[in-house]
C-alpha positions, 0 to 999 in steps of 0.5 A: 222424238224431235220436239215440234217447233214452237209457232211464232209468238204474235207481237215478237220482232221489232215492235217489242220492248227491245226492238223499239229501244234498238230502233230508237238508238239507231235514229239518235245515232243517225241524227248525231252524224248527220250534222257532222258529215254535212259540215265535213262536206266543205266542198259541197252543199253543207259549206253553203249551208254554213256560210249562210249562218253566223258562227260562234268563236272565242272572239265573237260571232263570225258572219258570212260577210266576216269570212268573205272579208278574210278571204278576200284579203288573202286573195288580194295578196296572192296576186297584188304582192307578185304584181308588186314584185314585178312593178319594181322590175318593169316600172319605167319610173321611180313612182311606179317602182315605188308603188310596187315596193309598197305593195310588196311591203303592205301585202307581205305584212297582211298575208301573215296577218290574215293566216294568223287570224284564219287560223285561229278562226278555223277558216280555209283560205285560197292558195291561188288567185281567182280567174279575174286576178289571173287575168290582171296578171296576164295583162301586166305580164304582157304590157311593156314601157309606159303602157305597163306603168298606165296599166299597173296604175289604173288596174291596181287602183281600181282593185283597191278601190273595190277592196276599200269599200268591203273593208269599211263595211266590215269594219263598221259591222263586224262582231268578231275582235279578230276580224275588227283589228284585221280590218283596221290593218287592211284599211290602213294598208289599202289606203296607203296603196291607194295614194301610192298608185295615185302619186304615179301620175298615170291613174285615169280618175274619169275611166275609174269613176266610170268603172266603179259606178258600173261595177266593171272589170278594169281595161285588160286590153290595149286602150287609149292611155290617159295623159301621163307624166312625161318625166319621172315625177320623183320619188315617194316616201315609203310608209314607216313599217316594221322590216318585212320578208323579201320572200315574194312567194306567199306560203300556203294558208294552214287549216285548222278546226273550224268554228261552231255554229251558233244555236238556233 
């Protein structure tokens, strides 16, 4: 005869000692995986949460403002470098063409710097301008003659004025040595570009002050032009720099491991 099956022993199952241990290990594994999954979701809510925090790096704490600044330096080069190249071709005065040369040289230099900094800090960088910057480039593409000179000088001068204030804020507050050095380089480059754009004689300072006060965008459609020079104001002496690359398409940003969040 077959032995009769034994009735279940009360208390066995997941509530035994072994079951409790397995359940505990499973919970621990899930808890460890959740932060990794959240950070890996760089296009979703994980990145949004991370951006609200300061992270630690070998070069010092990296704040959300620091990361925003690094991104803005890259974005500036993605549209201002081709705008400078265009000004060298379309500018009707030597001063406008020289301003274009400064943009090409300055942003070739800065882009190499920002890609190096981003790689060391584990930051992802954009590889194309934002929508506003694309719109500015479209405006410049469509402008011709003296109208082009005025649009170029005023759009670029307004954009540089906005970036200049961000550079100052970051330089004053950052605790990260790489970001601090990048801010120094950006400060020198942006100030040079501001001066060289103003030297074209086409900057409308009244409109610039109003636009900056209202935090509005520069004019992107034809509008009554401010008084400008009727003759070439003459050459502007370029800044002294090391030789720059003559390639006008910025290389794509490299990716690297992200920084580590500061423990709370």
